[in-house]
Every structure is written in structure tokens, then in C-alpha cells.
C-alpha positions as CSV (number, residue, x, y, z in Angstrom):
1,M,7.2,-24.6,24.3
2,I,11.0,-24.9,23.9
3,V,10.5,-25.8,20.2
4,L,8.4,-22.7,19.7
5,V,11.0,-20.5,21.4
6,L,13.7,-21.8,19.2
7,L,11.6,-21.4,16.1
8,T,10.8,-17.8,17.0
9,I,14.5,-17.0,17.5
10,I,15.3,-18.7,14.2
11,L,12.5,-16.6,12.6
12,G,14.3,-13.5,13.8
13,T,17.4,-14.4,11.7
14,F,15.3,-13.9,8.5
15,I,15.4,-10.1,8.9
16,P,19.2,-9.8,8.7
17,L,19.2,-12.4,6.0
18,Q,16.7,-10.3,4.0
19,T,18.7,-7.2,4.5
20,A,22.1,-8.7,3.6
21,T,20.8,-10.4,0.5
22,N,19.0,-7.3,-0.7
23,A,22.1,-5.3,-0.1
24,R,24.1,-7.7,-2.3
25,L,21.4,-7.5,-4.9
26,Q,21.7,-3.7,-4.8
27,R,25.3,-4.1,-6.1
28,S,24.0,-5.9,-9.2
29,V,21.2,-3.5,-10.0
30,S,23.0,-0.4,-8.7
31,S,19.9,0.8,-6.9
32,A,18.5,0.1,-3.4
33,L,15.0,1.0,-4.9
34,V,15.2,-1.6,-7.6
35,A,16.6,-4.2,-5.2
36,S,13.7,-3.6,-2.9
37,F,11.2,-3.8,-5.7
38,I,12.5,-7.2,-6.8
39,S,12.4,-8.4,-3.2
40,F,8.8,-7.2,-2.8
41,V,7.6,-8.8,-6.0
42,I,9.0,-12.2,-4.8
43,S,7.5,-11.7,-1.4
44,T,4.1,-10.9,-2.8
45,I,4.1,-13.9,-5.1
46,L,5.1,-16.3,-2.3
47,L,2.6,-14.9,0.2
48,A,-0.1,-15.2,-2.5
49,F,0.7,-18.9,-2.8
50,I,0.7,-19.3,1.0
51,A,-2.7,-17.6,1.2
52,L,-4.0,-19.7,-1.6
53,G,-2.7,-22.9,0.1
54,T,-4.3,-22.0,3.4
55,G,-7.6,-21.1,1.8
56,E,-7.5,-17.5,3.1
57,L,-6.9,-15.8,-0.3
58,G,-9.6,-13.2,-0.9
59,N,-11.8,-14.5,1.9
60,F,-13.6,-11.2,2.5
61,S,-17.3,-12.3,2.3
62,S,-18.1,-11.4,5.9
63,I,-16.1,-8.2,6.0
64,N,-17.5,-4.6,5.8
65,I,-14.6,-2.8,4.1
66,S,-16.1,0.6,5.0
67,D,-15.5,-0.1,8.7
68,I,-11.8,-0.3,8.2
69,P,-10.0,3.1,8.6
70,W,-8.3,4.5,5.5
71,W,-4.8,4.7,7.2
72,S,-4.8,0.9,7.8
73,W,-4.3,0.4,4.0
74,T,-1.0,2.4,4.1
75,G,1.1,-0.2,5.8
76,G,2.6,-1.4,2.5
77,L,3.9,2.0,1.7
78,F,5.7,2.3,5.0
79,G,7.0,-1.2,4.7
80,A,8.4,-0.4,1.2
81,M,10.1,2.8,2.5
82,Y,11.7,0.8,5.4
83,V,13.0,-2.1,3.3
84,A,14.4,0.3,0.6
85,Y,16.2,2.5,3.1
86,I,17.7,-0.2,5.3
87,T,19.0,-1.9,2.1
88,F,20.7,1.4,1.3
89,L,22.0,1.8,4.9
90,F,23.4,-1.7,5.1
91,R,26.7,-1.0,3.3
92,T,27.2,2.3,5.2
93,I,26.8,1.2,8.8
94,G,26.8,-2.6,8.7
95,S,24.3,-5.3,9.7
96,V,24.3,-4.7,13.5
97,Q,23.5,-1.0,13.4
98,T,21.0,-1.4,10.6
99,I,19.1,-3.9,12.7
100,V,19.4,-2.3,16.2
101,L,19.2,1.4,15.6
102,P,15.6,1.5,14.4
103,I,14.5,-0.2,17.6
104,F,15.1,3.0,19.6
105,G,12.8,4.9,17.2
106,Q,10.2,2.1,17.5
107,L,10.2,2.2,21.3
108,V,10.0,6.0,21.6
109,F,7.2,6.3,19.0
110,S,5.3,3.5,20.7
111,L,5.3,5.5,23.9
112,F,3.7,8.4,22.1
113,I,1.1,6.1,20.5
114,D,0.3,4.7,24.0
115,K,0.3,8.1,25.7
116,F,-2.0,9.8,23.2
117,G,-4.0,6.9,21.9
118,W,-3.1,7.4,18.2
119,F,-4.4,5.0,15.6
120,D,-7.4,3.9,17.6
121,M,-5.1,2.5,20.3
122,P,-6.2,2.6,23.9
123,Q,-4.5,5.3,25.9
124,C,-2.0,4.1,28.4
125,S,0.1,6.0,31.0
126,I,3.8,6.0,30.5
127,S,5.5,4.4,33.5
128,V,8.9,5.0,35.0
129,V,9.8,1.5,33.9
130,H,9.1,2.3,30.3
131,I,11.2,5.4,30.5
132,L,14.1,3.5,32.1
133,S,13.9,0.7,29.4
134,V,14.2,3.4,26.7
135,I,17.2,4.8,28.5
136,F,18.7,1.3,28.6
137,V,18.2,0.9,24.9
138,F,19.8,4.4,24.3
139,V,22.8,3.5,26.3
140,G,23.2,0.3,24.4
141,I,23.0,2.1,21.1
142,L,25.8,4.6,22.2
143,L,28.0,1.6,23.1
144,I,27.4,0.0,19.7
145,V,27.8,3.1,17.6
146,N,31.0,4.2,19.4
147,Q,32.8,0.9,19.1
148,P,36.2,0.9,17.3
149,V,35.5,0.8,13.6
150,S,37.3,-1.4,11.2
151,S,35.9,-2.5,7.8
152,R,37.6,-4.1,4.9
153,F,36.4,-4.1,1.3
154,K,36.9,-7.2,-0.7
155,Q,38.9,-6.4,-3.8
156,S,37.1,-9.2,-5.7
157,E,33.7,-7.7,-4.9
158,K,34.1,-4.0,-5.5
159,V,31.0,-2.0,-5.3
160,Q,30.1,0.1,-8.3
161,V,30.5,3.2,-6.1
162,D,33.6,5.3,-5.4
163,T,34.4,4.4,-1.8
164,K,36.3,7.6,-1.5
165,T,33.0,9.5,-2.2
166,V,31.2,7.4,0.4
167,S,33.8,8.2,3.0
168,Q,33.5,11.9,2.2
169,N,29.7,11.8,2.5
170,V,30.0,10.2,5.9
171,S,32.5,12.8,7.0
172,K,33.1,14.0,10.5
173,K,30.5,16.7,10.0
174,N,27.8,14.2,9.0
175,K,29.1,11.1,10.8
176,W,25.9,10.7,12.9
177,L,23.5,11.3,9.9
178,P,23.2,7.5,8.9
179,Q,22.7,6.5,12.6
180,I,20.1,9.3,13.2
181,S,18.2,8.3,10.0
182,A,18.3,4.7,11.1
183,V,16.6,5.6,14.3
184,L,14.0,7.7,12.4
185,I,13.3,4.8,10.1
186,G,12.2,2.9,13.2
187,V,9.2,5.2,13.3
188,I,8.3,4.2,9.7
189,L,8.5,0.5,10.8
190,T,6.1,1.2,13.7
191,L,3.7,2.9,11.3
192,N,3.9,-0.2,9.1
193,S,3.2,-2.5,12.0
194,V,0.3,-0.5,13.4
195,A,-1.4,-0.1,10.0
196,N,-1.0,-3.8,9.1
197,G,-2.2,-4.9,12.6
198,R,-5.3,-2.8,12.3
199,L,-5.9,-4.1,8.7
200,G,-5.5,-7.6,10.0
201,V,-8.2,-7.0,12.6
202,G,-10.5,-5.4,10.1
203,L,-10.1,-8.3,7.6
204,S,-10.0,-11.0,10.3
205,S,-6.9,-12.3,8.6
206,A,-3.3,-11.3,9.4
207,L,-2.2,-13.2,6.3
208,N,-4.6,-11.3,3.9
209,A,-3.5,-8.1,5.5
210,S,0.2,-8.9,5.0
211,L,-0.5,-9.9,1.3
212,I,-2.4,-6.6,0.7
213,S,0.4,-4.7,2.4
214,F,3.0,-6.3,0.1
215,I,0.9,-5.7,-3.0
216,A,0.7,-2.0,-2.1
217,G,4.4,-1.9,-1.3
218,T,5.2,-3.5,-4.7
219,L,3.1,-1.1,-6.6
220,F,4.5,1.9,-4.7
221,L,8.1,0.8,-5.4
222,G,7.3,0.0,-9.0
223,I,5.9,3.5,-9.5
224,L,9.0,5.0,-8.0
225,C,11.2,2.9,-10.3
226,L,9.2,4.2,-13.2
227,I,9.5,7.8,-12.1
228,T,13.2,7.5,-11.6
229,H,13.7,5.6,-14.9
230,T,15.3,2.6,-13.1
231,L,12.6,-0.1,-13.8
232,G,14.7,-1.5,-16.6
233,Q,17.5,-2.2,-14.2
234,T,15.4,-5.1,-12.7
235,V,16.8,-7.4,-15.4
236,L,20.3,-6.9,-13.9
237,G,19.1,-8.7,-10.8
238,F,18.9,-12.0,-12.8
239,Q,22.3,-12.2,-14.4
240,R,23.8,-15.6,-14.4
241,Q,27.2,-14.5,-13.1
242,D,25.6,-13.3,-9.8
243,P,25.2,-15.6,-6.8
244,W,21.8,-17.4,-6.9
245,W,21.0,-16.4,-3.3
246,I,20.9,-12.6,-3.9
247,R,17.3,-13.0,-5.0
248,L,16.2,-14.7,-1.8
249,G,15.5,-11.5,0.1
250,G,11.8,-11.6,-0.8
251,V,11.6,-15.2,0.2
252,F,13.1,-14.4,3.7
253,G,10.7,-11.5,4.0
254,A,7.6,-13.5,3.2
255,I,8.6,-16.4,5.5
256,F,9.1,-13.8,8.3
257,V,5.7,-12.3,7.8
258,F,4.0,-15.7,7.6
259,G,6.0,-17.0,10.6
260,C,4.9,-14.0,12.7
261,T,1.3,-14.6,11.7
262,Y,1.6,-18.3,12.8
263,L,3.6,-17.8,16.0
264,I,1.8,-14.8,17.6
265,P,-1.2,-16.9,18.8
266,H,1.2,-19.4,20.3
267,V,3.9,-17.2,22.0
268,G,2.3,-13.8,22.2
269,V,3.3,-10.4,20.8
270,S,5.8,-9.5,23.6
271,A,7.7,-12.8,23.5
272,L,7.7,-12.7,19.7
273,S,9.2,-9.2,19.7
274,V,12.0,-10.2,22.2
275,L,12.8,-13.6,20.7
276,T,12.9,-12.4,17.1
277,L,15.1,-9.5,18.2
278,L,17.5,-12.0,19.8
279,G,17.7,-13.9,16.5
280,Q,18.2,-10.6,14.6
281,M,21.0,-9.4,16.8
282,A,22.8,-12.8,16.9
283,L,23.0,-13.2,13.1
284,S,23.8,-9.5,12.5
285,L,26.9,-9.9,14.7
286,V,28.0,-13.0,12.7
287,I,27.4,-11.2,9.4
288,D,29.5,-8.2,10.4
289,K,32.3,-10.2,12.0
290,Y,32.7,-12.7,9.1
291,G,31.5,-10.7,6.2
292,L,28.8,-13.2,5.2
293,F,26.9,-12.7,2.0
294,Q,29.9,-10.8,0.6
295,A,29.3,-8.0,3.1
296,D,32.3,-5.9,4.3
297,K,33.8,-7.3,7.5
298,K,33.4,-5.0,10.5
299,T,34.8,-5.0,14.0
300,V,32.5,-6.6,16.6
301,S,34.0,-5.6,19.9
302,V,33.2,-6.6,23.4
303,Q,31.8,-3.1,23.8
304,A,29.3,-3.7,21.0
305,I,28.3,-7.1,22.5
306,L,27.7,-5.4,25.8
307,G,25.7,-2.7,24.1
308,I,23.5,-5.3,22.5
309,L,22.9,-7.1,25.8
310,I,21.9,-3.8,27.5
311,M,19.6,-3.1,24.5
312,L,18.0,-6.5,24.8
313,G,17.5,-6.0,28.5
314,G,15.8,-2.7,27.8
315,V,13.5,-4.3,25.3
316,V,12.6,-7.2,27.7
317,V,11.8,-4.7,30.4
318,F,9.7,-2.6,28.0
319,N,7.6,-5.6,26.8
320,F,7.2,-7.5,30.1
321,L,7.2,-5.1,33.0
């Protein structure tokens, strides 16, 4: 069991790895949309090989497609929106906030789903414990967001964006806008999870559901790239002068999806949520503090660490009590 716990925590680190590498890829292609498209293409190919190797690819013989609700096929669209936006946010608010802020949106929206029984979910009453856990998470977020800020751009790795313009966009008047949008994107992530989960039940295969989700997300991002005339920029993501690892975001994403599919029957959904979150938070702190993956170094104060621990406590209470 200890081995499974460690594997689950390690699996959680693949989310900040994906976000950080996609953010670095964004520098090369000058577009979060294009970087996300490349990531989704790689994830889709890798998941297809995994499904082929496990014998699950296209195994729909005993499935009645008409019994699957239409909205369960939309998970890939929400997943694509989520990945593209957090790739964009990474350079604005850093790894820690990009990872932890959507959690609040997820928890609050989950309460509404449970209360009203949306998406064919059984209705559940909202307890005082649930409300207290959400308050804990909110307090933790306030501590993280209001920590002393200090970031340093590496001169050798200038972004092809005027940093002065960025600082003006995130002015005092709009300083909460990136954080608020990060919370709202947590709702999108919940919609992705709910749709993929229902599709997995309908297809009797979480792996096939994940693959279909990634195919849909890839097509969605590809169409957006065509509409915005940025599809040609994908070639910029494969330049020799760039670090080889910037293209690994899709690999990390595919491994995370497959890992969750494998580990859920062994550790359960609640334990998976908490343990992967622990891995996400731990590596996000390291990325921000040391500027890994050519990210900008950001202050990681004792206040931020305390906020993360309070958040983690709230998530544990939400899932287990």
C-alpha cells in the first residue's frame, strides 16, 4: 500500500510538469493555443498506443452508444480549454497559483452538482463539514495569493512579450483578474472530469473515454488554430535550438490520465484526489522557488506554505469526512 501511495503522489507531479513544459513551449510558438495543440496531439498518440497495447482500443462491441448522454462526449472540449488557459496563466501567476486556485472552483462547483444532482449524479445534502472545508481552502488561497511577491526574469530567456505591457495589464485595478479566472477555470476542469467519468461508465473503459476526450480536444484546438491562423506556428515547437524537453507536456498529460485510470481501483477516488494534489503542490513550490524549466523564480514564503497546508487540510476534510 505504501508503494501505491508513493506512486500516486509522484503521479500528481506530472500536472505541474505538464504545465511548466507547455508554458516553455509557448515561448517558442508564441501562442498558448498552439502549445496546447501540440501537447494534445502528443497525448492522443501516446494514449492510442497504450490503448492498443492493453487491447482496449475500439472495444465497443457490447456498448449501446445511444444510451450515453450527449454531454458526456464534451469532456475533451473542456479539457482543451483548461490546458490552454493554465498554459497562458503560468507565466502570469506562477506554478503554485496556477495549480491551487482552480481547486476552489472545483470544490464549490462540486457542491452544486451534489446539491442539485446535475449530470445524472445522485443528490446529496451539503453538510456543515463540506462548507467548513471550502472555507479552509478559501483561507489557504488568500494566504497564498497575498504572499510577498518577487519574481525575476532571466535575461538569457526573454519572453517574446513586452514585460512592461504585462505589468500594465495586471495593474492594481485588475490585479485579481488572473486569480479569479484561475478559480473559474476550476469549474471547466470539473466539467471535464464529470463528462469523462460518465463517458467511461458508458463505454465500460476509462482508457477509451480518455482517448476519445483527447481526440476531441485535439480537433477542437486544431480548429481554433485554423480560425486564428496560428496552425503554421506548430513548426516553431520543433526547432533544434529549443530544449528537447519542451515537447514532453503531452507525454506527462497522457501518463497522468493513464495513471489515474490504473490507480483509482487500487486507492479510490478520494485518496487519489488528495495524494495527487500533494504531489502537485510540492513540485509547484519547487518550480516557483528555483525557476525550474526556465520559469521565472518567485517568492515561496512561509505564509504561502502555511496556505497550502491549510488548503490541503480542507481538501482532505472535503473528501474523507
